[in-house]
N, C-alpha and C positions, 0 to 999 in steps of 0.2 A: 514457445524458448529455445533458441537456435544453439545456446550454450550448453554442452553435454555438462558441463561441470556446475553449473548454475542449476540445471536439470537435477542431478543429481544430488547435491546439495540440498536443494528446497524438497525432495521426498524424502531424503532422510531426516533435514530438520522437523517436517513435517511427522513424520512417525515418531518420532523423539517425544514430540507434544501428541501423539494420540489422536492426529488431524488427518485429513485426507490432502494430498498434494493440491496446492493450487491450480488451476488452469490459465492456459495461455492467456485468457483473456483476464483473469484475476490478477494475473501478475502485470500485464500492461497497465492497467487501471491502475495499480499501486503504484507502478514506476512511473506513470504520466504523472500524477498527482503527487510523487515526490520529488520528480525534476520541477515542476512548476510551483512547488513550495520552496525548493531550494533558490530558486532566480527570484521568484515573484516576493518572499518575504524575507530570507537568509537561510543561509546553508543550513544550520544547525535546525532550523524548524522542517527538515524534510524528514527526518526519523522520527521528531517526535509527533508529528502529526499521523504519522503511521502508528506508532505506539498509540496516540490516542484513539485513533479509529480501531484499533486492535480491542483497546480498555470496552470502548462502546460497543462492538460486535461481540465481543465475551458475554457482555452485560443484559445481550439479547437485539440490542439495535438491528438493522436489516443495514448488510456490509454497503449493496449503494446507497443507501439513504445516506450513511455515515458519510463516505467518501464523497458525494454530490456536498454536504454541508459541510464539509473542511472546504473542499477545491471553492466552494463560494466567498471565500476570505481570503482567496489570493487575488493579488491583485490583475484586472481583467486583461491587463493587455499581455499577460505572460500565458493564455489559455489560447 
C-alpha cells in the first residue's frame, strides 16, 4: 500500500483486534472486490460484501475461497 496514513490505520486497527496487519496483496484483493461489487451490484453492497466475507472467515472459511465465492456473484462485465 502506498498511502502511509492507510497503512498506519490498518496496522492500528489490526492490533486493536489482536490480528496481524493485512498484506499488500490481501488489501489489493479486498479493494478490488469491493470496487467491483460497488460498480457491478450497487455501492452499499461493497462494504456489506466485505463484512460477509469477514464473518465467513471468522467462522473458519478460507479467505481466498470466501472472496472468490462473493466475487462470482458480481456481474461478469465488471471483473
